[in-house]
N, C-alpha and C positions, 0 to 999 in steps of 0.2 A: 573556608569548604562550602559551598553553595550548595542546597538539598541536592540528590540525588535523582532524574527525572527518567525511566524506562520505557524504552520503547519494544514494541510488541505489532509483530506483522509475517509476510509473506518478504520477495525479494526485492522489496520495493521500498522495506526499511533493514534488512539485511546489508540491503548495498553492494554487495560483490558481482564479476567475472559484467554483463552488460548492462549491469544497471549502476546508477551513478550512485555515489556512496549520500545520499539524505545527511545521517550519520557523523561523517566522517565530515562534513561540511557543517556543522551548528556545531561539532566538537572545537575546532578551527577560529568560529567565534568571540573577538574579543568581551563579546559581554559572554560567554559560558565559561570563562576559563576559570577552573577551580569547582568547575561542575559536573559531578559524574554522572556518565550518561549509560548507561548500559544497555546493549543494542539484544533482545533478545528475538530477532527476526530472519526464519529462514527460510529457502528460497520452493516454494512449490506450496508451502501449509496452505491448506483450506481453511474456512474458522472454527472451523472445529478439532483443529489443532493448534491454531491456539490458545483457545481453551482448554486442550490440555495441559500446554506452558505452563499456564497462570500457574505451579508452584513453586515454579524458578524464579518467576519476576515478582513476588507473593517475599519469595524469603530473602531479597534484597532492599527489602521493607524503604522503599523508596516516595517522593515525597510528592508525585508525580508520574502519571503514563500513559505513554501518546499509543492508541489502538491507527493499525490502518490495515481493517481488512477484508478478504471481499471478490479481491481478483480473480485469485484463484477457481474460488465457486463460482464466476458468473464463466471462464476458461473453459471451466470445467461441465456446463453446460450446456454450451452452445457446440464445442470439437470431440467426435467421436472418438480422434488417437488422444489426443490428449487427456478422456478420460482416463481411457484405459492406463493410460499411462498412469494419471495420478489414484486409480484407486488400487491399484498396484504398492507403487512409492508410501500414499498414504493413509492407503487405508481406513480411509472413510466407513463407521457401521451403516450408514443409508446413500443415495445417492443426495448432492447437496437440494435444497429447495429454497424456496424464498422464507416459508411461518420458518424452518430449518432455521437458515446464515441469521431469521431476528430472536430466534432463539439466544442462539448462539452467540450473539454480538451481548446479547442481552445479559444471559448468562455472566461473558466477560464481565463488563462492567458490573454485577451484584456480587460476584468473589473478590473482587476489588473492593469492594466498596465494607464487605465483609472483615477482608481478611490486611488492609489496612485504612492507614489515612490520607491516602495517597490524593491528590487533585485529578484528576480522568478524562481524557480529552478522546473523546473520538473524530477520526477524519473520513469523508467521506471521500470515495474509491475512485481512483481516475481515472479520465477518458479509457479507451481503450480501441488503437487504432485511430483518423486525426481526419476523419470524416462523417460529420454531426446531421449532415443529411442524405445523405449516401442511399440509393437504393439497391443497394446489393444484400441481399439478402444480410450474410450472415449478420454483416456490420449492422446494416436494422437492429439485429437481435444484440448484440453484446451492444450497443446504443440504447437499446430500452435494458436488459438485464443495468445496467452499470446506475444508468438514471433510478432505477426501482430501487436498487441496494442503496445508494446513495440517501435516496430519501427516509430509507427504513432506518440504518446510521442514523440521520439527520431526529426522527424521530424518539428514538431507542434513547440519544440523549436529550434530551426535552424531559423525555415522562425519569430518565435517571435520576437528573441533575449531575451529568458532564454535559461537558465542554465541545460545543461544537466546530471543529477545524474543516471549511472549506473549499477543499481542495477539487474536489469535481468540478464547483459551479468557476473556481475562481481558471482553474486550464481549457475547463471546455469555450468559458469569453477566449479566451488568446486562441484556441487554434480555431472557432468558427472568425478569429479575426484575417487567417490567411490558412484552410480548407489542405490538411494533406491527400498522403491514400489512404484507402479503407483495408482494412484489414478481415482478409477472407478468406486461409488456411493461417496453417503451424503447421512447422513442420520442426521439430524436435530435436532434429540430430542439427539441425540450422542453427537452435539456441543455445545448442550444447559452443557450435564451432565458433559460433559471435565471444565466446563466455573466451575458448582459449583466443580467439585477435586480441581480445583487450586487456585478463590476464597477464598470457605469456607473448604474447607480441609486441605486446602498450599499442595497440592502436586506441585514437582518441575516442570519445563516448559518439564527439558530435561528428567526426566528421564520419564514424560509422554510420551511424541515420542519416547521411547528410544524403550519401551514395544512395541512398533508397528512396529518399523525397522528404522523410518521416523532421519536421524541425523539435517537435517536443520529449520524441524519440529515437533509441537505439533502431526500435525491430516493431514497432505498435505495440508493445506492452511492458517493456523496461524503460524507464526515464532516463536521456540524456541530460545532461548539466541541463541546459533548459529548462526542461521538463521539472527536473527536478528540484533545483534551488524556487524555480515556485512553491515547491510543497515546504521545501526549510524555512521557506521567508514566513508561510502562514503558521509554521510550527513556532517558531523563532519570539512571537504574537506571542504563543500561552508560556511557552520560558520565558521569558520578563516582561514585564517584574510574575517570578514565582507566586500563589496563591493555594494554597491551602484551602482543603473542602470544607467550609463547613460545616 
């Protein structure tokens, strides 16, 4: 039995509904046969919520932990309707801000180092929307915040001795080759409708996104198969070979 590697994050890690199942993809790969990959992702989680879930992760005594947080912190800061929704269901003690995001990420790493001997990998955020040079003010703010949070993740990884997985850079470069739509609004009911289409009606993730012009997402936020496999391939490089923290 290969050592267990745990995953922590929000819907991209959770992999349910309209989000590609990245962990399921990894579990199906021959290189990971015999390895437990416990999934502690929860849709809608802010970095703060992921920090609160660490006791569950630590109890599994993992040899490695992969963390991808921050997407919902960006969305919270950008979309007022979603801010009210997440404030209600996730109950953060304060509004997300860059300094608090950095502290949460740093605390995640430090608590994992204190409570486990795991090798730790921090993933940068996936781009939200597919218009890297858009003049739309909402998309421009999303691009700015995703890039800023990804820089925070990279810096914390370097300062805390964690592995940095450059998901933002890889997906950004692929999107730049063939830009798509800007994301200028979020309709919460539409997101639940998409989850119904994929879970109950079994609609294909890629087809769902393609009908709306997305190449790497189903809705501008959640990854389709194409976007999800980019992330899975990057994480696979961390999983094999597995290496304990020195």
